[in-house]
C-alpha positions in Angstrom: 303.2 86.5 25.2 301.7 90.1 26.2 303.8 92.7 27.7 302.1 95.5 29.5 303.3 98.6 31.1 303.2 99.6 34.5 304.6 103.1 36.6 307.3 103.0 38.4 305.4 105.1 41.1 302.3 102.8 40.5 300.4 100.2 42.0 301.9 97.0 40.1 297.9 95.6 39.5 297.3 99.4 37.8 298.8 98.4 33.8 298.1 99.6 30.5 299.0 98.3 27.3 302.0 99.2 25.0 299.7 101.7 22.7 298.1 103.5 25.8 302.1 104.0 27.3 303.0 105.3 24.1 300.2 107.7 23.7 300.4 108.9 27.7 303.8 109.2 27.6 304.5 109.7 31.3 302.1 108.2 33.7 299.6 110.2 35.7 301.4 109.5 39.2 304.7 111.0 37.6 306.2 107.6 36.9 307.5 106.5 34.1 306.2 103.7 32.2 307.9 100.5 32.4 307.1 96.5 30.8 306.0 94.3 33.6 308.4 92.1 32.1 311.4 91.8 29.5 311.0 89.8 26.9 313.4 87.1 25.8 315.2 87.9 22.6 314.3 84.3 21.3 315.7 84.2 17.3 318.8 82.6 16.5 321.7 84.6 15.8 322.4 83.0 12.6 319.3 84.5 11.3 319.5 87.7 12.8 323.0 88.2 11.3 321.0 87.7 7.8 318.6 90.3 8.4 318.2 93.8 7.6 317.5 96.6 10.4 314.3 97.0 9.3 313.8 93.2 9.9 315.5 93.6 13.1 313.2 96.0 13.9 310.3 93.9 13.8 311.6 90.8 15.5 313.0 93.3 18.7 309.5 95.8 19.0 307.2 93.2 18.3 308.2 91.3 21.6 307.3 94.6 23.3 304.6 96.4 21.9 302.4 93.1 21.7 298.9 95.2 21.2 300.5 96.3 17.5 299.3 94.1 15.0 302.2 92.5 12.6 300.6 95.3 9.7 300.4 97.8 11.9 304.3 97.6 13.0 305.7 96.5 9.8 303.8 99.7 8.4 305.6 102.0 11.2 309.2 100.5 10.5 308.7 100.7 7.2 307.7 104.6 7.0 310.4 105.2 9.6 313.7 103.6 8.4 313.7 104.8 4.8 315.1 107.2 2.4 315.3 109.5 5.1 318.7 107.9 6.4 321.7 108.6 3.7 322.8 104.9 4.3 321.2 101.7 3.4 322.4 99.9 6.8 320.6 102.8 8.5 323.0 101.8 11.4 326.5 101.0 9.9 328.8 99.8 12.3 332.6 101.2 11.6 335.6 99.9 13.1 338.7 102.6 14.2 341.6 102.2 16.3 340.9 98.8 17.6 337.0 99.9 18.9 333.8 99.8 16.7 331.8 102.6 16.4 328.0 102.6 16.0 327.2 105.0 13.7 323.7 106.3 14.7 323.4 109.9 12.8 322.7 108.8 9.4 318.8 110.1 10.1 317.6 113.3 8.8 318.7 115.7 11.7 322.4 113.7 11.7 321.6 112.4 15.5 320.9 109.4 17.6 317.3 110.5 18.4 316.7 110.1 14.5 316.5 106.8 15.0 313.6 106.6 17.7 311.6 109.8 16.5 311.7 108.5 13.2 309.3 105.8 14.2 307.6 107.7 17.3 305.4 109.6 15.3 303.7 106.7 13.0 303.7 104.6 16.3 301.8 107.6 18.4 299.5 108.0 15.4 298.5 103.9 15.3 297.9 104.2 19.0 295.5 106.8 19.0 293.5 105.1 16.1 293.8 102.0 18.6 292.4 103.6 21.4 290.0 105.8 19.8 291.5 109.2 20.6 289.4 112.0 19.1 292.0 114.6 20.8 294.6 116.5 18.8 297.8 115.6 20.5 300.1 117.7 21.8 303.4 116.8 21.9 305.6 118.5 24.6 309.0 118.1 25.0 312.3 119.4 26.4 315.5 119.5 24.2 319.3 119.4 25.1 319.8 120.2 21.6 319.2 116.9 19.4 315.5 115.8 20.4 313.9 119.2 19.5 314.6 119.0 16.1 314.2 115.0 15.3 311.2 115.1 17.0 310.0 118.0 14.7 310.9 116.4 11.5 309.3 113.3 12.7 306.3 115.3 13.6 305.9 117.8 11.3 302.7 118.4 9.5 301.7 114.9 10.7 297.6 114.8 11.3 296.2 115.0 14.2 299.0 115.9 16.2 301.5 119.5 17.6 304.8 119.7 18.8 306.1 122.1 21.1 309.6 121.9 21.8 311.4 124.0 24.8 315.3 124.3 24.5 318.0 126.2 26.7 318.8 129.5 24.6 322.5 129.4 25.3 323.0 125.9 25.9 322.8 124.0 22.1 325.3 124.6 19.3 324.6 127.5 16.7 324.0 124.3 14.2 321.8 122.4 16.9 319.9 126.0 17.1 319.7 126.5 13.4 318.1 123.4 12.8 315.8 124.1 15.4 314.3 127.5 14.7 314.4 126.7 10.9 311.8 123.9 11.2 309.2 124.1 8.6 305.5 122.5 9.4 302.2 124.1 10.3 302.0 122.2 13.6 305.4 123.0 14.9 306.7 125.4 17.5 310.1 126.2 19.1 310.6 128.2 22.1 314.1 129.4 23.6 313.9 129.7 27.4 316.2 131.6 29.8 317.7 128.7 31.4 319.2 125.4 31.0 317.7 122.1 30.0 316.8 120.7 33.4 314.7 123.8 33.5 313.0 123.1 30.9 312.5 119.2 31.5 311.5 119.8 35.3 309.3 122.6 33.6 307.4 120.1 31.1 306.7 117.1 33.7 305.1 119.8 36.0 302.8 120.6 32.8 302.2 117.0 32.4 301.2 116.4 35.9 299.1 119.6 36.2 295.6 117.7 36.1 294.2 121.6 35.7 295.6 122.1 32.4 295.1 118.5 31.4 291.1 119.3 32.1 291.8 122.6 30.1 293.4 121.0 27.3 290.5 118.5 27.0 288.3 121.1 27.0 289.4 122.5 23.8 290.1 119.0 22.3 293.9 118.7 23.3 295.7 116.0 25.3 299.6 115.6 25.8 302.2 113.7 25.3 306.2 113.2 24.8 308.8 112.9 22.7 311.5 112.7 25.4 312.9 109.6 26.1 310.7 109.3 29.6 307.9 107.8 26.5 308.3 104.0 26.1 308.0 104.7 22.4 311.5 106.5 22.0 313.2 103.8 23.8 311.9 100.1 22.6 313.5 101.3 19.2 316.8 102.4 20.7 316.7 98.5 21.8 317.0 97.5 18.3 320.3 99.0 17.1 321.9 97.3 20.0 321.0 94.0 18.3 321.3 95.2 15.0 325.2 95.4 15.3 326.0 92.6 17.9 324.4 90.5 14.5 326.2 92.7 11.6 329.8 91.6 14.0 329.2 88.0 14.1 328.3 87.8 10.1 331.4 90.1 9.7 333.2 87.6 11.4 334.7 90.1 13.9 333.2 88.6 16.9 331.5 84.8 17.3 327.7 84.2 18.1 327.6 84.0 21.9 330.4 85.8 22.6 330.2 88.8 24.7 330.5 92.6 23.8 331.1 95.8 26.1 329.2 98.6 24.9 329.7 102.7 25.7 327.7 104.9 25.2 327.6 109.2 25.9 325.2 109.6 28.6 322.9 112.4 29.6 319.5 111.1 30.1 320.5 107.6 30.4 317.7 106.4 28.0 320.4 105.2 25.3 322.3 103.2 27.8 319.1 102.1 29.2 318.1 100.6 26.0 321.4 98.6 25.7 320.7 97.6 29.7 317.3 96.2 28.1 319.1 94.3 25.6 321.3 92.7 27.9 318.1 91.9 30.0 316.5 90.5 26.2 319.7 87.8 26.1 322.1 89.8 23.8 325.6 88.9 25.2 326.7 92.4 26.8 329.4 92.0 29.7 329.8 95.7 30.4 327.6 98.6 29.9 330.0 102.0 29.8 328.5 104.8 31.0 330.3 108.1 29.5 329.8 111.3 31.1 331.1 114.6 30.6 332.0 117.4 33.2 328.3 117.0 34.4 329.3 114.0 36.0 326.6 113.4 37.9 326.0 109.6 36.8 329.8 109.0 37.6 329.2 110.0 41.1 326.2 108.2 41.3 327.8 104.9 40.3 330.8 105.8 42.6 329.1 106.5 45.6 325.5 105.3 45.3 324.1 108.8 45.9 322.6 110.7 43.0 323.4 114.7 44.2 322.1 116.9 41.4 323.0 120.2 43.8 326.1 121.2 41.6 327.3 123.7 39.2 325.7 123.2 35.6 328.4 123.1 33.1 328.1 124.4 29.3 330.2 121.8 27.7 331.2 121.0 23.7 328.8 118.0 24.4 325.4 120.0 25.1 323.3 117.0 24.7 324.9 115.4 27.7 325.0 119.0 29.8 322.2 117.7 32.2 321.9 117.1 36.0 318.5 114.9 35.9 318.8 112.0 34.3 315.1 111.1 33.8 315.4 107.4 32.6 317.9 106.2 35.5 314.7 106.2 37.3 313.5 103.0 35.3 316.7 101.5 36.5 316.0 102.6 40.1 312.6 100.9 39.9 314.3 97.4 38.9 317.1 98.0 41.5 314.6 98.2 44.0 312.8 94.7 43.2 310.1 96.6 41.4 309.3 98.4 44.7 307.1 101.4 43.2 306.7 102.8 46.6 310.6 102.7 47.4 311.1 104.1 43.6 308.3 106.9 44.4 310.3 107.8 47.8 313.6 108.2 46.3 312.8 110.5 43.6 310.1 112.8 45.9 313.8 112.7 48.2 315.2 114.4 44.6 312.9 116.3 44.4 312.3 117.9 46.9 316.0 117.5 48.3 318.2 117.5 45.5 319.5 114.2 46.1 318.9 110.6 47.2 321.1 107.5 48.3 320.4 104.1 47.6 320.7 101.1 49.9 324.0 98.3 49.8 321.5 95.7 48.2 320.4 97.6 45.5 323.9 98.8 44.5 324.9 95.0 44.0 322.3 96.0 40.8 324.9 98.4 39.1 327.7 95.2 38.7 326.8 95.2 35.0 327.5 99.4 34.9 331.0 101.2 34.8 330.7 105.0 35.0 333.8 107.3 34.2 333.8 111.0 32.9 335.9 112.9 30.6 336.8 116.8 31.0 336.5 118.7 28.3 340.7 118.6 27.6 340.3 114.7 27.7 336.9 115.2 24.9 339.6 117.7 22.6 342.3 114.4 22.7 339.6 111.7 22.0 338.8 113.3 18.9 342.2 114.6 18.2 343.6 111.3 18.7 340.9 109.5 16.7 341.5 111.7 14.1 345.5 111.1 14.0 345.4 107.5 14.9 342.9 106.1 12.6 341.8 108.9 10.2 338.1 108.8 11.5 336.4 111.8 12.8 334.1 112.0 15.5 332.0 114.4 17.8 332.3 115.5 20.8 329.9 113.4 22.4 331.3 110.1 20.8 334.6 111.4 21.8 333.3 111.3 25.7 332.6 107.9 25.1 336.3 106.9 23.2 337.8 108.8 26.3 336.2 107.0 29.1 336.8 103.5 26.9 340.3 104.1 26.9 340.2 105.1 31.1 338.1 101.7 31.4 340.6 99.8 29.2 343.5 101.1 31.5 341.8 100.4 34.9 340.3 97.1 33.9 342.8 95.5 30.9 339.3 94.1 29.8 339.7 93.1 26.1 336.3 92.3 25.6 335.2 93.7 22.2 333.6 96.9 22.4 330.7 98.6 20.5 331.1 102.7 21.3 327.8 104.4 20.4 328.6 107.3 18.1 325.6 109.9 18.7 325.7 112.5 16.1 327.8 113.7 13.1 331.0 115.7 13.7 329.0 118.4 11.5 326.8 118.9 14.0 329.5 120.6 16.3 332.3 121.5 13.8 333.8 124.2 15.7 334.6 121.6 18.4 335.9 119.0 15.9 338.1 120.8 13.8 339.8 123.0 16.4 340.3 119.6 18.2 342.1 118.5 15.4 343.7 121.8 14.2 344.7 125.2 14.7 343.9 126.6 11.4 340.6 127.4 11.5 340.0 130.2 14.1 337.4 133.1 13.2 335.7 130.5 10.8 331.9 130.5 11.0 330.0 127.3 11.7 329.2 126.8 8.2 332.6 127.4 6.8 333.9 125.4 9.8 331.6 122.7 8.2 333.0 123.2 4.6 336.6 123.0 5.9 336.2 119.6 8.6 334.9 118.4 5.1 337.7 119.3 2.6 340.0 118.0 5.9 337.8 114.6 6.2 337.2 113.6 2.9 333.5 112.7 4.3 330.9 114.8 2.2 329.1 117.6 4.1 325.3 116.1 5.3 322.4 117.5 3.6 321.0 118.0 6.9 323.7 120.8 7.3 323.4 122.2 3.5 319.4 122.7 3.8 319.9 125.0 7.1 322.7 127.5 5.6 320.4 129.6 4.0 317.1 128.8 5.5 314.8 131.4 7.3 314.3 131.5 11.0 311.0 130.9 11.5 310.7 130.5 15.0 312.0 133.3 17.4 310.6 133.4 20.9 311.9 133.2 24.0 310.7 132.9 27.5 311.5 132.6 30.9 311.1 128.7 32.7 308.2 130.2 34.5 306.2 131.2 31.5 306.6 127.9 29.7 302.8 127.3 30.7 301.3 130.3 29.4 303.1 130.0 26.0 301.8 126.9 25.6 298.3 128.0 26.0 299.5 131.0 23.6 300.4 128.5 20.9 297.2 126.6 21.1 295.0 129.4 21.6 293.6 128.8 24.8 
């Protein structure tokens, strides 16, 4: 069955193929592309449980990306999920403290963004060939810390592409920044901004919607696309690892086929938990989707009240990839809650853009029953890191700790003993200072790389190559601009 894509803000009859949705990234009307229907996962669990990650990826992604041939999609998957991952399983599941941690940080940049951004460049260049695109594709991306490096690693020196990443200069960890500013590749550019992630993301969206800029780019042989999770080519690969995790738990005898699980996801831009929601819609036996926020608890407040309100203080936390007040992917869920009424969805998004908030109807609130939302304070996040280490000899990063802490709150509130998978979204080495100071007070005054060495010695977990590589790597990108100067920076980089 062919699956087409439409905009969350567009006319129902206006659809595009999967490859065109991937190429565009964002619809011309500012909406996000969503599938016209969610395909069913029609592969028996006994077969899925015996599959490799690559085989699982094909079964899931082929249901969504229906205009890619089998050969094209399998080639993209083989190129993506190869030796750049430091474990054969790609996304291993580790049991600690009675819960299952789905480790999504074994790729080249040690964060979950690698899971989708390893394959997106191959999907995009294949899509460009399929659609006879002659322009050079300019990947324009805002990052709260992880997407930028993972996107650049994926697109570096890929023919026919350029990538420009904007990040909040004072809003990422030292390791995250060093990963980005040392990125090699003739087609890569990294720009810090004197604002926060929401400022960067909003400016990027405005550039996507600027028709005059699009015409100027076209005249010069360029066109924009996105590597953010607003791109459906980012979202579909993320569905895979939830299916894979479930199948591996069945194979290991931890759960029975058909038995329900809960999934807990540390959430900022809402893409990773939306992928789990889509997996549930496909038929994966998921009971509750537990949405974990840090002190920027805009999503927790939304699930509690039905009002999404970004008018609040922006808080810099130890989990910077979640320091977000405008969760772009929530729009895809809102669209479903409206009964796929694009006009109603567009009106809510307009209210958010112009007034800073919107409130969903009581009828729409009923559609949130699949979700539970809560948050962890900075103190609770440190406690979760410490408790997991001292209780299970298992080290988790601050984002994963937010999820672990929120899950404990869910357990206390509901006494729901359904087996739970926690999305472990980054290596603890990416946030070594936050992790090791939560475990011990003996390491004051050490720099980030010395802290990584200390964490390795303490935990017995080998330091990832991604950290070793940047320890002495030269800084190649040092531009910093104000958010309003981002379009000028893009023109300068492209030479137009």
